[in-house]
N, CA and C atoms as an extended XYZ file, in Angstrom:
594
Properties=species:S:1:pos:R:3:atomname:S:1:resname:S:1:resid:I:1 pbc="F F F"
N       -33.929       29.234       38.523 N   MET     1
C       -32.604       29.323       39.138 CA  MET     1
C       -31.537       29.183       38.058 C   MET     1
N       -30.563       30.042       38.122 N   LYS     2
C       -29.546       30.045       37.085 CA  LYS     2
C       -28.607       28.860       37.222 C   LYS     2
N       -27.926       28.487       36.087 N   TRP     3
C       -27.051       27.298       36.038 CA  TRP     3
C       -25.907       27.354       37.040 C   TRP     3
N       -25.262       28.531       37.165 N   HIS     4
C       -24.118       28.613       38.068 CA  HIS     4
C       -24.542       28.448       39.523 C   HIS     4
N       -25.801       28.818       39.825 N   ILE     5
C       -26.304       28.636       41.193 CA  ILE     5
C       -26.567       27.159       41.462 C   ILE     5
N       -27.118       26.452       40.437 N   LEU     6
C       -27.360       25.011       40.569 CA  LEU     6
C       -26.054       24.272       40.822 C   LEU     6
N       -25.029       24.671       40.102 N   CYS     7
C       -23.724       24.031       40.241 CA  CYS     7
C       -23.183       24.189       41.660 C   CYS     7
N       -23.450       25.343       42.249 N   LEU     8
C       -22.945       25.570       43.600 CA  LEU     8
C       -23.610       24.654       44.622 C   LEU     8
N       -24.894       24.318       44.322 N   HIS     9
C       -25.644       23.481       45.261 CA  HIS     9
C       -25.475       21.993       44.994 C   HIS     9
N       -24.911       21.627       43.850 N   PHE    10
C       -24.786       20.187       43.510 CA  PHE    10
C       -23.722       19.505       44.394 C   PHE    10
N       -24.055       18.367       44.957 N   PRO    11
C       -23.114       17.691       45.888 CA  PRO    11
C       -21.980       16.979       45.147 C   PRO    11
N       -20.984       17.744       44.732 N   PHE    12
C       -19.851       17.160       44.005 CA  PHE    12
C       -19.046       16.190       44.874 C   PHE    12
N       -19.118       16.377       46.182 N   TYR    13
C       -18.363       15.486       47.073 CA  TYR    13
C       -18.845       14.036       46.943 C   TYR    13
N       -20.144       13.864       46.539 N   LEU    14
C       -20.666       12.501       46.339 CA  LEU    14
C       -19.964       11.826       45.171 C   LEU    14
N       -19.738       12.562       44.103 N   ILE    15
C       -19.058       12.016       42.932 CA  ILE    15
C       -17.630       11.646       43.288 C   ILE    15
N       -16.963       12.536       44.046 N   ILE    16
C       -15.573       12.274       44.441 CA  ILE    16
C       -15.502       11.035       45.320 C   ILE    16
N       -16.448       10.917       46.258 N   ASN    17
C       -16.470        9.745       47.137 CA  ASN    17
C       -16.700        8.456       46.355 C   ASN    17
N       -17.633        8.510       45.394 N   LEU    18
C       -17.900        7.325       44.568 CA  LEU    18
C       -16.666        6.919       43.787 C   LEU    18
N       -15.960        7.887       43.224 N   PHE    19
C       -14.745        7.612       42.456 CA  PHE    19
C       -13.673        6.975       43.338 C   PHE    19
N       -13.488        7.513       44.531 N   VAL    20
C       -12.490        6.992       45.465 CA  VAL    20
C       -12.850        5.563       45.869 C   VAL    20
N       -14.118        5.329       46.176 N   MET    21
C       -14.558        4.000       46.605 CA  MET    21
C       -14.350        2.968       45.487 C   MET    21
N       -14.655        3.345       44.254 N   LYS    22
C       -14.455        2.433       43.119 CA  LYS    22
C       -12.978        2.111       42.945 C   LYS    22
N       -12.131        3.110       43.088 N   SER    23
C       -10.689        2.893       42.949 CA  SER    23
C       -10.183        1.927       44.005 C   SER    23
N       -10.654        2.122       45.247 N   ILE    24
C       -10.242        1.240       46.344 CA  ILE    24
C       -10.720       -0.187       46.086 C   ILE    24
N       -11.966       -0.313       45.600 N   THR    25
C       -12.536       -1.645       45.329 CA  THR    25
C       -11.736       -2.374       44.266 C   THR    25
N       -11.435       -1.700       43.155 N   PHE    26
C       -10.666       -2.333       42.075 CA  PHE    26
C        -9.263       -2.709       42.549 C   PHE    26
N        -8.641       -1.818       43.333 N   THR    27
C        -7.303       -2.118       43.859 CA  THR    27
C        -7.345       -3.351       44.748 C   THR    27
N        -8.365       -3.442       45.587 N   PHE    28
C        -8.519       -4.594       46.489 CA  PHE    28
C        -8.689       -5.881       45.705 C   PHE    28
N        -9.505       -5.831       44.641 N   LEU    29
C        -9.720       -7.021       43.815 CA  LEU    29
C        -8.434       -7.489       43.148 C   LEU    29
N        -7.661       -6.547       42.617 N   PHE    30
C        -6.398       -6.908       41.964 CA  PHE    30
C        -5.418       -7.520       42.954 C   PHE    30
N        -5.373       -6.952       44.171 N   VAL    31
C        -4.487       -7.503       45.198 CA  VAL    31
C        -4.906       -8.919       45.552 C   VAL    31
N        -6.218       -9.126       45.704 N   CYS    32
C        -6.726      -10.464       46.042 CA  CYS    32
C        -6.399      -11.474       44.951 C   CYS    32
N        -6.587      -11.063       43.695 N   LEU    33
C        -6.277      -11.957       42.574 CA  LEU    33
C        -4.796      -12.284       42.554 C   LEU    33
N        -3.964      -11.291       42.864 N   GLY    34
C        -2.526      -11.528       42.904 CA  GLY    34
C        -2.152      -12.521       43.980 C   GLY    34
N        -2.800      -12.383       45.148 N   ILE    35
C        -2.514      -13.299       46.256 CA  ILE    35
C        -2.933      -14.709       45.893 C   ILE    35
N        -4.126      -14.850       45.272 N   VAL    36
C        -4.610      -16.175       44.881 CA  VAL    36
C        -3.669      -16.808       43.877 C   VAL    36
N        -3.219      -15.993       42.885 N   SER    37
C        -2.302      -16.514       41.873 CA  SER    37
C        -0.994      -16.958       42.504 C   SER    37
N        -0.472      -16.114       43.433 N   PHE    38
C         0.799      -16.436       44.061 CA  PHE    38
C         0.676      -17.688       44.925 C   PHE    38
N        -0.530      -17.838       45.547 N   ALA    39
C        -0.729      -18.946       46.476 CA  ALA    39
C        -1.068      -20.253       45.761 C   ALA    39
N        -1.193      -20.216       44.453 N   GLN    40
C        -1.531      -21.429       43.703 CA  GLN    40
C        -0.472      -22.503       43.935 C   GLN    40
N        -0.933      -23.648       44.375 N   LYS    41
C        -0.020      -24.748       44.666 CA  LYS    41
C         0.144      -25.636       43.439 C   LYS    41
N         1.368      -26.071       43.218 N   ALA    42
C         1.630      -26.982       42.104 CA  ALA    42
C         0.978      -28.339       42.399 C   ALA    42
N         0.330      -28.888       41.392 N   ASN    43
C        -0.331      -30.182       41.559 CA  ASN    43
C         0.320      -31.173       40.600 C   ASN    43
N         1.425      -31.755       41.029 N   VAL    44
C         2.144      -32.701       40.176 CA  VAL    44
C         1.934      -34.118       40.701 C   VAL    44
N         1.787      -35.087       39.796 N   PRO    45
C         1.550      -36.471       40.236 CA  PRO    45
C         2.820      -37.141       40.751 C   PRO    45
N         2.675      -37.870       41.846 N   VAL    46
C         3.794      -38.615       42.436 CA  VAL    46
C         3.435      -40.099       42.458 C   VAL    46
N         4.289      -40.928       41.869 N   ASN    47
C         4.061      -42.367       41.834 CA  ASN    47
C         4.154      -42.951       43.246 C   ASN    47
N         3.126      -43.695       43.630 N   GLU    48
C         3.076      -44.236       44.995 CA  GLU    48
C         4.185      -45.257       45.252 C   GLU    48
N         4.568      -45.999       44.216 N   ASP    49
C         5.573      -47.051       44.402 CA  ASP    49
C         6.999      -46.496       44.421 C   ASP    49
N         7.293      -45.583       43.509 N   THR    50
C         8.661      -45.072       43.393 CA  THR    50
C         8.894      -43.805       44.206 C   THR    50
N         7.805      -43.071       44.497 N   GLY    51
C         7.950      -41.795       45.188 CA  GLY    51
C         8.461      -40.684       44.291 C   GLY    51
N         8.497      -40.955       42.970 N   LEU    52
C         9.009      -39.973       42.016 CA  LEU    52
C         7.861      -39.222       41.339 C   LEU    52
N         8.129      -37.962       41.005 N   ILE    53
C         7.182      -37.190       40.201 CA  ILE    53
C         7.068      -37.881       38.851 C   ILE    53
N         5.848      -38.285       38.484 N   THR    54
C         5.667      -39.102       37.276 CA  THR    54
C         4.332      -38.806       36.610 C   THR    54
N         4.400      -38.563       35.309 N   TRP    55
C         3.194      -38.513       34.480 CA  TRP    55
C         3.196      -39.786       33.634 C   TRP    55
N         2.151      -40.575       33.750 N   GLN    56
C         2.087      -41.829       32.990 CA  GLN    56
C         0.669      -42.038       32.479 C   GLN    56
N         0.576      -42.577       31.284 N   GLY    57
C        -0.738      -42.846       30.721 CA  GLY    57
C        -0.662      -43.866       29.606 C   GLY    57
N        -1.744      -44.617       29.449 N   VAL    58
C        -1.873      -45.578       28.341 CA  VAL    58
C        -2.932      -45.039       27.394 C   VAL    58
N        -2.560      -44.934       26.134 N   GLN    59
C        -3.454      -44.377       25.121 CA  GLN    59
C        -3.781      -45.438       24.075 C   GLN    59
N        -5.066      -45.645       23.838 N   GLU    60
C        -5.476      -46.588       22.790 CA  GLU    60
C        -5.287      -45.947       21.425 C   GLU    60
N        -4.705      -46.723       20.518 N   GLN    61
C        -4.470      -46.237       19.159 CA  GLN    61
C        -4.342      -47.436       18.240 C   GLN    61
N        -5.173      -47.488       17.216 N   ASN    62
C        -5.150      -48.631       16.308 CA  ASN    62
C        -3.789      -48.783       15.644 C   ASN    62
N        -3.318      -50.013       15.581 N   GLY    63
C        -2.048      -50.295       14.911 CA  GLY    63
C        -1.241      -51.334       15.656 C   GLY    63
N        -0.348      -51.977       14.915 N   THR    64
C         0.575      -52.928       15.526 CA  THR    64
C         1.773      -52.151       16.089 C   THR    64
N         2.582      -52.778       16.927 N   PRO    65
C         3.677      -52.042       17.582 CA  PRO    65
C         4.624      -51.309       16.638 C   PRO    65
N         5.020      -51.938       15.534 N   LEU    66
C         6.013      -51.301       14.656 CA  LEU    66
C         5.490      -50.031       13.993 C   LEU    66
N         4.287      -50.026       13.393 N   PRO    67
C         3.778      -48.762       12.844 CA  PRO    67
C         3.603      -47.672       13.908 C   PRO    67
N         3.205      -48.063       15.113 N   LEU    68
C         3.071      -47.091       16.191 CA  LEU    68
C         4.441      -46.524       16.565 C   LEU    68
N         5.432      -47.401       16.601 N   TYR    69
C         6.808      -46.992       16.878 CA  TYR    69
C         7.284      -45.982       15.822 C   TYR    69
N         7.070      -46.299       14.555 N   ASN    70
C         7.514      -45.421       13.465 CA  ASN    70
C         6.787      -44.076       13.496 C   ASN    70
N         5.518      -44.118       13.843 N   ARG    71
C         4.751      -42.879       13.926 CA  ARG    71
C         5.285      -42.005       15.051 C   ARG    71
N         5.704      -42.629       16.130 N   CYS    72
C         6.260      -41.887       17.271 CA  CYS    72
C         7.604      -41.261       16.901 C   CYS    72
N         8.402      -41.977       16.107 N   ILE    73
C         9.676      -41.408       15.642 CA  ILE    73
C         9.421      -40.143       14.836 C   ILE    73
N         8.366      -40.146       14.010 N   GLU    74
C         8.011      -38.957       13.231 CA  GLU    74
C         7.658      -37.798       14.171 C   GLU    74
N         6.927      -38.134       15.236 N   TRP    75
C         6.566      -37.089       16.203 CA  TRP    75
C         7.813      -36.540       16.888 C   TRP    75
N         8.722      -37.402       17.271 N   ILE    76
C         9.963      -36.972       17.932 CA  ILE    76
C        10.754      -36.051       17.013 C   ILE    76
N        10.834      -36.405       15.730 N   ASN    77
C        11.568      -35.591       14.757 CA  ASN    77
C        10.972      -34.190       14.619 C   ASN    77
N         9.665      -34.092       14.781 N   SER    78
C         9.008      -32.782       14.658 CA  SER    78
C         9.029      -32.003       15.971 C   SER    78
N         9.188      -32.711       17.087 N   GLN    79
C         9.099      -32.078       18.398 CA  GLN    79
C        10.455      -31.616       18.941 C   GLN    79
N        11.487      -32.408       18.686 N   TYR    80
C        12.807      -32.135       19.257 CA  TYR    80
C        13.799      -31.759       18.155 C   TYR    80
N        14.590      -30.726       18.422 N   LYS    81
C        15.545      -30.258       17.421 CA  LYS    81
C        16.604      -31.313       17.111 C   LYS    81
N        17.193      -31.900       18.155 N   ASN    82
C        18.220      -32.928       17.966 CA  ASN    82
C        17.626      -34.292       18.309 C   ASN    82
N        16.775      -34.781       17.431 N   SER    83
C        16.020      -36.001       17.724 CA  SER    83
C        16.914      -37.222       17.929 C   SER    83
N        18.007      -37.308       17.167 N   GLN    84
C        18.921      -38.436       17.321 CA  GLN    84
C        19.643      -38.379       18.667 C   GLN    84
N        19.959      -37.176       19.086 N   GLU    85
C        20.715      -37.006       20.327 CA  GLU    85
C        19.853      -37.269       21.569 C   GLU    85
N        18.590      -36.843       21.524 N   VAL    86
C        17.741      -36.980       22.715 CA  VAL    86
C        17.210      -38.400       22.906 C   VAL    86
N        17.109      -39.161       21.817 N   THR    87
C        16.616      -40.536       21.945 CA  THR    87
C        17.788      -41.459       22.276 C   THR    87
N        17.959      -41.731       23.546 N   LYS    88
C        19.073      -42.564       24.006 CA  LYS    88
C        18.845      -44.038       23.707 C   LYS    88
N        17.574      -44.429       23.599 N   VAL    89
C        17.237      -45.833       23.300 CA  VAL    89
C        16.210      -45.870       22.185 C   VAL    89
N        16.509      -46.646       21.151 N   ARG    90
C        15.564      -46.907       20.061 CA  ARG    90
C        15.585      -48.407       19.780 C   ARG    90
N        14.536      -49.093       20.188 N   LYS    91
C        14.452      -50.538       19.993 CA  LYS    91
C        13.123      -50.892       19.340 C   LYS    91
N        13.073      -50.819       18.018 N   PRO    92
C        11.804      -51.131       17.332 CA  PRO    92
C        11.343      -52.558       17.577 C   PRO    92
N        12.307      -53.494       17.729 N   GLU    93
C        11.942      -54.899       17.951 CA  GLU    93
C        11.276      -55.107       19.317 C   GLU    93
N        11.593      -54.224       20.280 N   ASP    94
C        10.984      -54.311       21.612 CA  ASP    94
C         9.862      -53.280       21.811 C   ASP    94
N         9.649      -52.452       20.807 N   GLY    95
C         8.636      -51.404       20.940 CA  GLY    95
C         8.965      -50.433       22.051 C   GLY    95
N        10.207      -49.918       22.037 N   LEU    96
C        10.661      -49.061       23.128 CA  LEU    96
C        11.490      -47.885       22.619 C   LEU    96
N        11.177      -46.707       23.139 N   ILE    97
C        11.960      -45.493       22.890 CA  ILE    97
C        12.166      -44.803       24.238 C   ILE    97
N        13.391      -44.364       24.501 N   VAL    98
C        13.678      -43.609       25.728 CA  VAL    98
C        14.305      -42.277       25.337 C   VAL    98
N        13.711      -41.199       25.841 N   ILE    99
C        14.169      -39.838       25.536 CA  ILE    99
C        14.724      -39.185       26.797 C   ILE    99
N        15.874      -38.533       26.667 N   ASN   100
C        16.431      -37.701       27.734 CA  ASN   100
C        16.447      -36.258       27.234 C   ASN   100
N        15.747      -35.394       27.946 N   HIS   101
C        15.684      -34.005       27.491 CA  HIS   101
C        15.543      -33.075       28.685 C   HIS   101
N        15.543      -31.772       28.407 N   GLY   102
C        15.454      -30.787       29.474 CA  GLY   102
C        14.388      -29.744       29.214 C   GLY   102
N        13.935      -29.100       30.284 N   ILE   103
C        12.945      -28.025       30.200 CA  ILE   103
C        13.569      -26.754       30.761 C   ILE   103
N        13.617      -25.724       29.944 N   ARG   104
C        14.108      -24.425       30.405 CA  ARG   104
C        12.996      -23.712       31.155 C   ARG   104
N        13.285      -23.238       32.365 N   LEU   105
C        12.287      -22.559       33.181 CA  LEU   105
C        12.447      -21.048       33.092 C   LEU   105
N        11.444      -20.332       33.615 N   TYR   106
C        11.433      -18.870       33.517 CA  TYR   106
C        11.169      -18.242       34.880 C   TYR   106
N        11.748      -17.064       35.078 N   ASP   107
C        11.550      -16.309       36.310 CA  ASP   107
C        10.754      -15.043       36.013 C   ASP   107
N         9.920      -14.640       36.982 N   THR   108
C         9.180      -13.381       36.882 CA  THR   108
C         9.838      -12.365       37.807 C   THR   108
N        10.293      -11.249       37.224 N   LEU   109
C        10.976      -10.213       38.001 CA  LEU   109
C         9.967       -9.358       38.763 C   LEU   109
N        10.465       -8.519       39.659 N   THR   110
C         9.585       -7.679       40.483 CA  THR   110
C         8.759       -6.707       39.648 C   THR   110
N         9.261       -6.330       38.467 N   ASP   111
C         8.503       -5.419       37.608 CA  ASP   111
C         7.500       -6.153       36.718 C   ASP   111
N         7.410       -7.483       36.896 N   GLY   112
C         6.432       -8.267       36.137 CA  GLY   112
C         6.965       -8.871       34.854 C   GLY   112
N         8.164       -8.499       34.456 N   SER   113
C         8.727       -9.048       33.224 CA  SER   113
C         9.204      -10.492       33.447 C   SER   113
N         9.118      -11.287       32.392 N   VAL   114
C         9.490      -12.706       32.453 CA  VAL   114
C        10.799      -12.920       31.694 C   VAL   114
N        11.742      -13.563       32.353 N   VAL   115
C        13.051      -13.805       31.735 CA  VAL   115
C        13.415      -15.274       31.880 C   VAL   115
N        14.255      -15.756       30.963 N   ALA   116
C        14.712      -17.144       31.028 CA  ALA   116
C        15.551      -17.352       32.280 C   ALA   116
N        15.280      -18.429       32.989 N   SER   117
C        16.018      -18.749       34.200 CA  SER   117
C        17.276      -19.546       33.852 C   SER   117
N        18.205      -19.561       34.776 N   ASN   118
C        19.382      -20.417       34.620 CA  ASN   118
C        19.067      -21.870       34.975 C   ASN   118
N        17.868      -22.089       35.502 N   THR   119
C        17.469      -23.425       35.947 CA  THR   119
C        16.929      -24.249       34.780 C   THR   119
N        17.522      -25.401       34.573 N   ILE   120
C        17.060      -26.354       33.564 CA  ILE   120
C        16.746      -27.664       34.276 C   ILE   120
N        15.597      -28.233       33.948 N   VAL   121
C        15.181      -29.494       34.557 CA  VAL   121
C        15.247      -30.604       33.510 C   VAL   121
N        16.006      -31.640       33.824 N   ASN   122
C        16.103      -32.801       32.931 CA  ASN   122
C        15.023      -33.816       33.282 C   ASN   122
N        14.591      -34.565       32.274 N   TYR   123
C        13.595      -35.610       32.501 CA  TYR   123
C        13.845      -36.778       31.552 C   TYR   123
N        13.229      -37.905       31.886 N   VAL   124
C        13.281      -39.091       31.035 CA  VAL   124
C        11.859      -39.388       30.563 C   VAL   124
N        11.702      -39.582       29.264 N   LEU   125
C        10.411      -39.964       28.682 CA  LEU   125
C        10.552      -41.352       28.077 C   LEU   125
N         9.786      -42.284       28.625 N   ARG   126
C         9.813      -43.668       28.154 CA  ARG   126
C         8.532      -43.915       27.362 C   ARG   126
N         8.695      -44.399       26.132 N   LEU   127
C         7.558      -44.672       25.247 CA  LEU   127
C         7.559      -46.153       24.869 C   LEU   127
N         6.432      -46.832       25.130 N   GLU   128
C         6.324      -48.268       24.878 CA  GLU   128
C         5.109      -48.547       24.000 C   GLU   128
N         5.258      -49.514       23.123 N   PHE   129
C         4.221      -49.778       22.127 CA  PHE   129
C         3.789      -51.245       22.142 C   PHE   129
N         2.461      -51.436       22.174 N   LYS   130
C         1.870      -52.763       22.079 CA  LYS   130
C         0.726      -52.710       21.071 C   LYS   130
N         0.107      -53.842       20.855 N   GLU   131
C        -0.990      -53.919       19.895 CA  GLU   131
C        -2.112      -52.948       20.287 C   GLU   131
N        -2.361      -51.996       19.404 N   ASN   132
C        -3.474      -51.039       19.543 CA  ASN   132
C        -3.372      -50.120       20.775 C   ASN   132
N        -2.159      -49.934       21.288 N   ARG   133
C        -2.004      -49.001       22.400 CA  ARG   133
C        -0.519      -48.667       22.611 C   ARG   133
N        -0.297      -47.573       23.289 N   TYR   134
C         1.065      -47.194       23.670 CA  TYR   134
C         1.012      -46.542       25.049 C   TYR   134
N         2.162      -46.537       25.702 N   ARG   135
C         2.250      -45.943       27.037 CA  ARG   135
C         3.382      -44.927       27.075 C   ARG   135
N         3.114      -43.790       27.697 N   TYR   136
C         4.149      -42.770       27.917 CA  TYR   136
C         4.389      -42.636       29.414 C   TYR   136
N         5.661      -42.420       29.782 N   THR   137
C         6.028      -42.224       31.186 CA  THR   137
C         7.073      -41.114       31.276 C   THR   137
N         6.683      -39.982       31.850 N   PHE   138
C         7.618      -38.898       32.130 CA  PHE   138
C         8.050      -39.041       33.585 C   PHE   138
N         9.337      -39.193       33.818 N   THR   139
C         9.811      -39.379       35.188 CA  THR   139
C        11.284      -38.992       35.316 C   THR   139
N        11.850      -39.261       36.483 N   ASP   140
C        13.263      -39.002       36.762 CA  ASP   140
C        13.619      -37.534       36.503 C   ASP   140
N        12.819      -36.630       37.075 N   PHE   141
C        13.055      -35.193       36.929 CA  PHE   141
C        14.174      -34.763       37.874 C   PHE   141
N        15.188      -34.133       37.321 N   THR   142
C        16.305      -33.647       38.130 CA  THR   142
C        16.699      -32.248       37.671 C   THR   142
N        17.113      -31.427       38.624 N   MET   143
C        17.607      -30.102       38.279 CA  MET   143
C        19.057      -30.223       37.821 C   MET   143
N        19.356      -29.559       36.720 N   LYS   144
C        20.717      -29.590       36.206 CA  LYS   144
C        21.622      -28.828       37.168 C   LYS   144
N        22.542      -29.545       37.813 N   ALA   145
C        23.427      -28.941       38.806 CA  ALA   145
C        24.734      -29.718       38.853 C   ALA   145
N        25.612      -29.310       39.760 N   MET   146
C        26.904      -29.985       39.894 CA  MET   146
C        26.719      -31.445       40.315 C   MET   146
N        25.713      -31.688       41.141 N   SER   147
C        25.399      -33.054       41.565 CA  SER   147
C        23.921      -33.318       41.315 C   SER   147
N        23.539      -34.566       41.357 N   ARG   148
C        22.149      -34.935       41.090 CA  ARG   148
C        21.221      -34.300       42.128 C   ARG   148
N        20.195      -33.581       41.641 N   TYR   149
C        19.259      -32.900       42.527 CA  TYR   149
C        17.843      -33.283       42.098 C   TYR   149
N        17.244      -34.295       42.725 N   PRO   150
C        15.902      -34.744       42.338 CA  PRO   150
C        14.844      -33.687       42.647 C   PRO   150
N        13.897      -33.539       41.744 N   LEU   151
C        12.877      -32.501       41.905 CA  LEU   151
C        11.906      -32.784       43.041 C   LEU   151
N        11.884      -34.004       43.518 N   GLU   152
C        11.002      -34.323       44.646 CA  GLU   152
C        11.333      -33.459       45.863 C   GLU   152
N        12.547      -32.955       45.938 N   ARG   153
C        12.936      -32.067       47.044 CA  ARG   153
C        12.174      -30.743       46.971 C   ARG   153
N        11.726      -30.361       45.770 N   TRP   154
C        10.953      -29.127       45.621 CA  TRP   154
C         9.582      -29.237       46.272 C   TRP   154
N         9.123      -30.459       46.499 N   LEU   155
C         7.816      -30.665       47.131 CA  LEU   155
C         7.890      -30.551       48.645 C   LEU   155
N         9.086      -30.629       49.183 N   ASP   156
C         9.285      -30.639       50.629 CA  ASP   156
C         9.661      -29.242       51.127 C   ASP   156
N         8.692      -28.547       51.696 N   GLU   157
C         8.942      -27.184       52.168 CA  GLU   157
C         9.856      -27.156       53.396 C   GLU   157
N        10.096      -28.308       53.998 N   LYS   158
C        10.991      -28.379       55.155 CA  LYS   158
C        12.451      -28.580       54.738 C   LYS   158
N        12.658      -28.818       53.430 N   ASP   159
C        14.014      -29.009       52.937 CA  ASP   159
C        14.820      -27.722       53.126 C   ASP   159
N        16.080      -27.869       53.518 N   ALA   160
C        16.930      -26.703       53.800 CA  ALA   160
C        17.112      -25.807       52.584 C   ALA   160
N        17.042      -26.373       51.388 N   THR   161
C        17.262      -25.586       50.171 CA  THR   161
C        15.962      -25.091       49.549 C   THR   161
N        14.817      -25.361       50.204 N   TRP   162
C        13.519      -25.022       49.605 CA  TRP   162
C        13.374      -23.518       49.413 C   TRP   162
N        12.765      -23.146       48.285 N   SER   163
C        12.507      -21.740       47.971 CA  SER   163
C        11.080      -21.616       47.436 C   SER   163
N        10.382      -20.522       47.721 N   PRO   164
C         9.012      -20.348       47.207 CA  PRO   164
C         8.915      -20.437       45.688 C   PRO   164
N        10.001      -20.105       44.983 N   LYS   165
C         9.934      -20.138       43.514 CA  LYS   165
C         9.880      -21.561       42.981 C   LYS   165
N        10.251      -22.569       43.818 N   TRP   166
C        10.165      -23.953       43.344 CA  TRP   166
C         8.730      -24.297       42.951 C   TRP   166
N         7.776      -23.776       43.715 N   ASN   167
C         6.370      -24.049       43.418 CA  ASN   167
C         5.996      -23.532       42.029 C   ASN   167
N         6.453      -22.326       41.710 N   GLY   168
C         6.197      -21.766       40.383 CA  GLY   168
C         6.870      -22.573       39.293 C   GLY   168
N         8.066      -23.073       39.572 N   TYR   169
C         8.765      -23.918       38.604 CA  TYR   169
C         7.995      -25.208       38.348 C   TYR   169
N         7.445      -25.805       39.415 N   LEU   170
C         6.684      -27.048       39.255 CA  LEU   170
C         5.433      -26.817       38.414 C   LEU   170
N         4.822      -25.655       38.571 N   ILE   171
C         3.646      -25.312       37.754 CA  ILE   171
C         4.045      -25.218       36.284 C   ILE   171
N         5.207      -24.614       36.013 N   GLN   172
C         5.698      -24.522       34.633 CA  GLN   172
C         5.961      -25.913       34.048 C   GLN   172
N         6.552      -26.784       34.854 N   ILE   173
C         6.856      -28.149       34.389 CA  ILE   173
C         5.571      -28.902       34.085 C   ILE   173
N         4.588      -28.756       34.960 N   ASP   174
C         3.288      -29.413       34.751 CA  ASP   174
C         2.666      -28.983       33.424 C   ASP   174
N         2.708      -27.692       33.138 N   LYS   175
C         2.147      -27.179       31.882 CA  LYS   175
C         2.905      -27.714       30.669 C   LYS   175
N         4.232      -27.752       30.766 N   GLU   176
C         5.042      -28.213       29.638 CA  GLU   176
C         4.845      -29.702       29.388 C   GLU   176
N         4.805      -30.505       30.444 N   VAL   177
C         4.610      -31.951       30.269 CA  VAL   177
C         3.231      -32.223       29.666 C   VAL   177
N         2.225      -31.535       30.145 N   ASN   178
C         0.878      -31.734       29.594 CA  ASN   178
C         0.793      -31.268       28.144 C   ASN   178
N         1.552      -30.232       27.799 N   ARG   179
C         1.613      -29.804       26.395 CA  ARG   179
C         2.227      -30.904       25.533 C   ARG   179
N         3.314      -31.510       26.030 N   LEU   180
C         3.965      -32.599       25.294 CA  LEU   180
C         3.037      -33.804       25.147 C   LEU   180
N         2.288      -34.120       26.194 N   ILE   181
C         1.362      -35.257       26.137 CA  ILE   181
C         0.297      -35.029       25.071 C   ILE   181
N        -0.281      -33.832       25.047 N   GLU   182
C        -1.301      -33.528       24.037 CA  GLU   182
C        -0.716      -33.553       22.631 C   GLU   182
N         0.503      -33.048       22.488 N   SER   183
C         1.184      -33.069       21.192 CA  SER   183
C         1.452      -34.507       20.747 C   SER   183
N         1.879      -35.355       21.693 N   LEU   184
C         2.136      -36.764       21.392 CA  LEU   184
C         0.857      -37.466       20.928 C   LEU   184
N        -0.229      -37.255       21.631 N   LYS   185
C        -1.505      -37.877       21.265 CA  LYS   185
C        -1.917      -37.488       19.853 C   LYS   185
N        -1.717      -36.226       19.544 N   GLU   186
C        -2.074      -35.745       18.202 CA  GLU   186
C        -1.157      -36.355       17.155 C   GLU   186
N         0.148      -36.415       17.466 N   GLY   187
C         1.116      -36.963       16.520 CA  GLY   187
C         0.975      -38.457       16.291 C   GLY   187
N         0.407      -39.155       17.274 N   MET   188
C         0.259      -40.610       17.165 CA  MET   188
C        -1.010      -41.027       16.431 C   MET   188
N        -1.860      -40.089       16.106 N   LYS   189
C        -3.076      -40.427       15.371 CA  LYS   189
C        -2.726      -40.876       13.960 C   LYS   189
N        -3.509      -41.817       13.468 N   GLU   190
C        -3.259      -42.342       12.120 CA  GLU   190
C        -3.508      -41.261       11.084 C   GLU   190
N        -2.555      -41.105       10.189 N   LYS   191
C        -2.690      -40.094        9.149 CA  LYS   191
C        -3.633      -40.588        8.045 C   LYS   191
N        -4.589      -39.749        7.706 N   ILE   192
C        -5.530      -40.085        6.639 CA  ILE   192
C        -4.979      -39.553        5.330 C   ILE   192
N        -4.670      -40.478        4.441 N   VAL   193
C        -4.126      -40.103        3.130 CA  VAL   193
C        -5.262      -40.084        2.117 C   VAL   193
N        -5.522      -38.903        1.583 N   LYS   194
C        -6.580      -38.781        0.591 CA  LYS   194
C        -6.082      -39.274       -0.761 C   LYS   194
N        -6.897      -40.074       -1.447 N   PRO   195
C        -6.484      -40.559       -2.772 CA  PRO   195
C        -6.344      -39.418       -3.770 C   PRO   195
N        -5.342      -39.548       -4.609 N   ASP   196
C        -5.074      -38.504       -5.620 CA  ASP   196
C        -5.936      -38.777       -6.854 C   ASP   196
N        -7.176      -38.326       -6.771 N   ILE   197
C        -8.123      -38.554       -7.875 CA  ILE   197
C        -8.135      -37.312       -8.764 C   ILE   197
N        -7.887      -37.565      -10.035 N   TRP   198
C        -7.914      -36.450      -10.993 CA  TRP   198
C        -8.305      -36.950      -12.382 C   TRP   198
């Protein structure tokens, strides 16, 4: 049987159907992934006593309070552009540093592009130092506005001002705070100075 005759008998509609089915399957998967991503709920810690969004932890680190304090100042200088301005409290004798700073948030447009938002969230970071340990506390999160707007309102979907984008903002804040915590832990590690042997 000649080639052109074989081609006439070959069920090309099967190939077309397979292609269409694969396209539909991939489209369905992408839609499902998009829905799951959109439906992701922010998981931010709330202090049971204060009712405020709070990240707090105690980290063991060898050293007396003053060297730990000085090491933290070095970390602040490397982390924040205006280190003197953001540190509202510096008390080496009490082993205490208080930082006031803000987090710039981002919006995702309908075309998928990400742009800087006009929303800035302020927070307070309290750092305390004791023998062989230090404690960090991120709290007092407020949206920069004409009046004080506590971020705890973003958790309440019944609030009159609630918007679905608040959830995405809380996810961004969670990522940024955890990034700062990991950076702090790394910066607080004792520096190993190699002897200059020559």
